[in-house]
N, C-alpha and C positions, 0 to 999 in steps of 0.2 A: 397384687399377687407376688409375694416375696419367695417364689419357688421356681425351679426349672427342671426340665427333663433332659437327661443325657442318654442317648441310645448308643450302646457299644462301650465295652471296657477294655479296649486296646490302649495303646500309648496315648493317643489323642483324647480318648474318652476319659481316662483316669486323670489326665492333666486338666481337662476342662472341669471335672468334678472338684478336683483339689482347689483350683482357682476360685470357683464359685463358692465353695465352703469357706475359704479364707476370707472372702468378702461378705460373709454372713448370709449367703443364699442357701436355702434348703434345696436338696437335690434328690430326685428320683433317678437312679441309675439302672437302666434296663440292659441286661446281658443274657443272651440265650444259652451260653454255656452254664453248667455242664450238660444240660438236657439236649442241646443240639450244637453241633460243631461244624465249621466249614471243613472242606477236604484237607486243608493245610494245617489245621490246629490239632494239637495233641493234649495239651495241659488243660486242667479245669480252672486254673487260676487266671488272673487278669494280666494284661500287658505282656502277652506271650510273644517272644521273638521267634518268628517262623523261619526266616532265611538265615542270616548270619548272626553271630553273637557279638559282632563288633559295632561300636558306635563311632567308628572312624577316628581320624587323627586327633591327638591331644594338642598339638602345637597351635598356639594362638594365631600364627601367621598362615594357618590353613583355614579353608572355608569351614570345615567341620569343627575345628578348635574354636574359631570365632563364634560360631553358632552356639556351641555348648556353653561358652562363657556368658553369652547373652541370656541363655536359659537359666543359668545359675543366678544371675542378677535378678531375674524375674521370679525366682523362687520355685524352680522346677522340681517336681517330685521325681521325674525320671533321672535327673542328675543326682539327687539324694540317693536313690536306689543304686545307680551305677557306681557311685563312689564307695558304697557299702559292699558291693558284690563283685568288684573288679577282679579280673584274672590277668596275668602277665601277657602282654601282647606288644612288646616293643614300644613303638611310638604311637600305638593306637589305644583307645579305651575300649576294651572288650570285657564282657561280664559272664558270670556263671548264669546261664539263661533261666534255670529253674529257681535259683536263689533270688535272682532279680525279680522274677514274676511274683514269687511268694512274698517278698518284701513289700512290693506295691499293693498286692492283694490285702495283706494284713493291715497296711496303713489305711486303705480305703474302708475296709470293713469296720475299723475302730473309730472312724469319723462319725460323730453323732449327727452331723448335718446331712449325711448321705444315707439314703434308704436304698438298699440293693434289691432289685426285683429280678429274679431268675426266670425270664420269660422272653419269648420272641415277639418283637414288635412287627406287625405285618402292614401297618399303614402309618403314615406320618401324622402325628397329632398337630394339625394345622393351627389350632387355636391356643396352643401352649407356647411358652418360651422353651425352645428346644434346640439341642445341639445334636446333629446326626454325625456320629463318629464310628460308623459301622465298617469302615475299612474297605479294602479293595475286593473283599469277598462277601459283600452284602447279600443277605438271603434273598431268594427269588421273590418272595411276596413283597418285602419292603422295597426291593429294586423296582418292581412294577409301580408301587406307590410313588417312588421318587421320580420315575419317568413321567408319570402323570403330572406331578407337581412341577417338573421342569419343562414340560411341554416339548420335549425333544428326546432323542435317543441318547443313551450313554455312549461315551467313547470307551475304548477298552484296549488292553494289551495282555500279553502273557508274561508271567513271572515264574521263576524257578528257584529251587533250593538245592544246596550242595550236600553231598554225602558226608557222613561222620564215621570215623574209624577209631579203633582202640589204640592207645599208645603201646600197650603190651605186644600187639601183633605186628608192630613195625620191625623191619630188619635194621637194627641199630648200626650195623657195620656199613650200611650204604647211605644213611642219612646223617645230617649234622644240624646243630642248632646255630642260628644266626639271624639277625635282623638286617634288612637291607641298609647298606651304608653304615652298618654297626650302630644304628640309632637305637637308643634305649638298651634294654637287656636283650640277650640272645634268646628271644621267646618263640620264634618261629622254627619249626622243623622243616628243613630243606631237603628235597629229593632231587639230586642233580642228574640231568640227562647228558649222555654223550650223543654225538650226532646220529649215529646209527640207531641207538635206542629211541631217540626222539622220532626219527622218520618211521620206524615200525609202529610206534604208538600213534602217530598221526594218521597213518593209513588205516589202522584198525578203528580209530575213532570216527573218521569220516564215513566209514562203511558199516558202522554199527547200527543196530535196529532200534528205532525210537518206539516209545510206548504210544499206543493210539490215544488221541485226544477224545474227550467226551463230546457228544454231539453238540452240546451247548457251546463248546470251545472251538468248533470247526466252521463257524459262520464266515469268517474272513481269514485269508491266508496271504502272507507276503511271499516274495520269491524264495525266501529261505524255508518256507513250509508253514509258517504261522507268524502272526503279528506279535512282535516282542518289543520290550523296552530295552534300548541299547545299554542301559546301566546294569541290567541283570540278564545278560545274554547267555543262553545255554552254551556250554563249552563246545558241543558238537556243531552248533550253528556257526559259532565264531570260527572254528577250525575250517569249515567249508568255504570260508572267504579267502583262503590262501594258506599255503604250507607254513609261512612264517608269521601269520597273524597272531597266533598264541604267544609267540616269542617276543612280540611287541605289546602283549597284553598281560594276562595273569601268569604266564610262564616266562616273563622277561628275566634274564639272568643278571641285568645290570645291578651293581652294588653288592653282588654276592661273590664270595671267593670260596671255592671248595678247599677245605684244609688238607685234604689228601693230595691234591695236585698243585695247590697254590695258584690255581688259575680260575677264571670265570667259567662256569659250566656252559654248555651249548644252550640249555634251557633248564629251568628249575620250577618244580611244583612246591608251593609252601603249604604247610599245615599249621593251623592256629588252634590254641587251646580252647575247649568248649567250657571248661569248669575249673574251679580252684584246685581240684585234685590233680588235674593234669593227666587224667586217664582217658579222655576223649578229645579227639582233634577233628576239625572240619577241614576239607580240602578247599583251600581258598580259590575262589573264582570258578569252581566246578559245578555251578548250577547246571542241571541237566534234565532232559526228558527221555533219556535212554531207558530201555527195559532194564529191570533190576539185574537180571542175569548178564546182560551186556555190560552194565556198570561194573559188576564183579570181574568179568573177563577183561575188559579193556583197561580199567583203572588199576588192575593188578600188574599191568605192564609198566607202571610208574616205579622207578627204582626205589626199593625200600617198602613197597606196598604189595609185593608178590604174594604174601600170606596174610594180607590185611583182613581184619575182621570188621565188617561193615555193620554198625549198629543202627544206621539210618541210611537208606538210599535216597538219592536225589529225586525230587518230585516237581511237577509242573502244574500250574493252575491258571485260570483266567483271573485277571485283575480288572476291576472296573473303576472308572472315575468320571465325574461330571465335567461338562464344558464350563469350567469355573469362570473364565473371562466374560462369558455372556450372562452369567447367573449371579456371581458373588461380588460384594464390595471387599475392599482390603481388610475390613473388620471381620470377614468370613461369614457375614450374614447375607441372605438373599436380597436382591434388589426388589423383587416382587412381593416377598413375604418377609418383612424386616425382623420378625420374631423368630425366624427359622435360620439357624446357623449350621454350617458344615465344618468339619475338622478332620484332619488326617489325610491318608492317601486317597481317599475318595475325592478330595479337592484337587488332586494333581501335584501336591508336594510329594517328592519322592525320597524315601529313606526314613529310618526309625526316628532320628532326632528331629528331622524336619516335620514329621507327623506330630511328634510330641509338642514341638514349638507352636504348630498351628492350633493345637488344643489349648495351649496356654493363652494365646491371643483370643480365641473364641470364648474361653471361659471368662477372661477378664472383661471382654467387651459385652458379653451377655449380662454379667453382674452389673456393669455400668448402665446398661439399658434399663434393667429392672430398677436400679437406684435413681434413675433420672439424670445420669451424668453423661457427658460427652464420651465418645469412643476414644480409646487409646490408639493413636496412629503413630507408629514408629517411623523415624527418619529412614529414607531410602539408603542411607549410609550404613545402616545396621543390616545384618544378614536376614533377620526376621522381617524387617521392613521391606527389604528387596524381594523376598519370597512372597510376601503378602501383596506387593505391587504386581508381581508377575502373574499370580493366579487371578488377579482382578483387572488386568489390562485388556480393555475391550478391543484394542487394536491387534491383539495376538490372533493369528490365523493358524489353523491346523495345530491346535493346542496339544502339547505333549507334556508328560510329567517332568518336573524340574527339581533336582536336588540342590543343596547349597553349593555355590561355586563363586569364586572371586569375580568372574566375568559379569555377574549381574549387578555388581556394585559400581557406583560412580567412580571414575578414575581420580587420582590425586591431581591437584592443581599443578604440582611440579613432578615430572617423571623421574623415577629412581631406577637406575640401570640394574642394580642388583635386585633380582626378582624377590628373593626371600625378604630383604629389607623393605621392599615396596609393599609386600603383602602384610608385613608386620605393622607398617604405618597405616595401611588401610584398615586393618583390624582394630588398632588402637583408636583411630578416628571414630570408628563405629561404636566402640565400647564407651568412649567419652560422650558421644552424642546420645547414646541410650541413657546413660546416667543423668545427663543434663535434662532429658525429656522427663525422666522420673523424679527430678528434683533431688538427686542424690549428691 
C-alpha cells in the first residue's frame, strides 16, 4: 500500500502531506473546514495561524532561529510560505497570516499526489497508515476515538489569543516605533506607560470581568481560575500574580527608550504588524479571556489606544494534547500501533514552528515506513531531535507542552562565558550534525 492518510490541514498536517508527497507517497488529506470549524478558527484555508502571526526570532543563536534553519534544511513548506509572506517585525519572523495560509493552501491543492477530502473524521482509521494532526482543538467525536485508542484520558490546558487593532485608530502623538535594543528595523509600535498610568491600568485589569468558560472547559481549575499553559498566559491571570509581574513579562521596558523623554518608560506595551499593509496590529502578549466590553474599556487605558478600533477581541479556548511520553516513539508513531502517527500540538510540542517541525518528521518517517526504510532519528544536538526526544521520554512525569529552547540541548564540552556566543556555537553544532546525518 503506497498511500497514507493525514487528518488535519494545520501546520503539522500540511507539512506531513508535503513530505509524504516529496517521497512519492499518495496522500488523502482530510480537513473538516470549511463545513465545520473549531471555536478559534475563522479562515476556510489551511495552516491558519490562530494566536500570533509571529514565528519567533530569526537569530541563529536563538532556539527559534535554530529550529527554523533546521526546518529549511529539511525542506519545510512552512518556511517557504513564511519567507514569501513575511511582514516587518524587527528581529522576529512574522507573516501576513491570510497570505501565509493562502500560499500553503494553493501549494497543497496543486500537488497531484494529494487528494483533499473536505470531511470530518470521527474515528481513527486503525488499519491505515495515518498521521493524526488535528491540533489542540480536535473535534469531540475524534477525541473520543483517540481516547479509546490511547486507553487513557487526555491531558489538557487552556490557550488564549490576543486582540487586534487598526493602525489608523492609534494616537500617533503618544506612541513611537522601535525594536527592543534597536535590533532590526523599528517595526514595533510602542505604547509607553508612566507609573501612575500603569497603576491605574493594573487595577482595572485585575478587577475586570472575565468571559464565562463553556461547560466543557470548566472541568478542572487552577488557583488562577483555570488550567493554563505558562507560555500563553492570559494577561489578566499574569497580572493577578503581582503588580510588577507584567513589567517583567510582556510589558517589560528594558531595551526601549521613549524619544520624547530620552528615558526608559515605566512599562511599555508593544504592537506588532499583522499584515504587509501595516494597517492591523496585534497587542503583543495580551492573550485574554476578558469579556469583549471589558477588553475595550481596560485596553483603551493603554497610552495611544484610547480610541483604538478593535477588529478582533481576544478569545480563550481549551487545548488538548496526549500523554506522548507514554504513547509515542521519537519518530512520532505510537508504540502500540506503529502505523499510527501523531503530529503537531496534540503531541505536546508547543508553538507554530514546533508543530510544523513535528509534521515534517512524522511525514518523513511514515514515508520511510511505507518504503521499508529505517526511521530518520535526528541527533539530540539538533532542536528537532531534542524536541522529539522530549515528547517520547518515558521518564517524564506530569508531562506539559514544550516549545523550542536551548535548555533541552546537550551542553557544550567547553563552557563559553558569553551567552550569545555560546548559543551560536550550540546552534552551529546542531546544524552541522543535522547535515552530517542527512549526508549533506
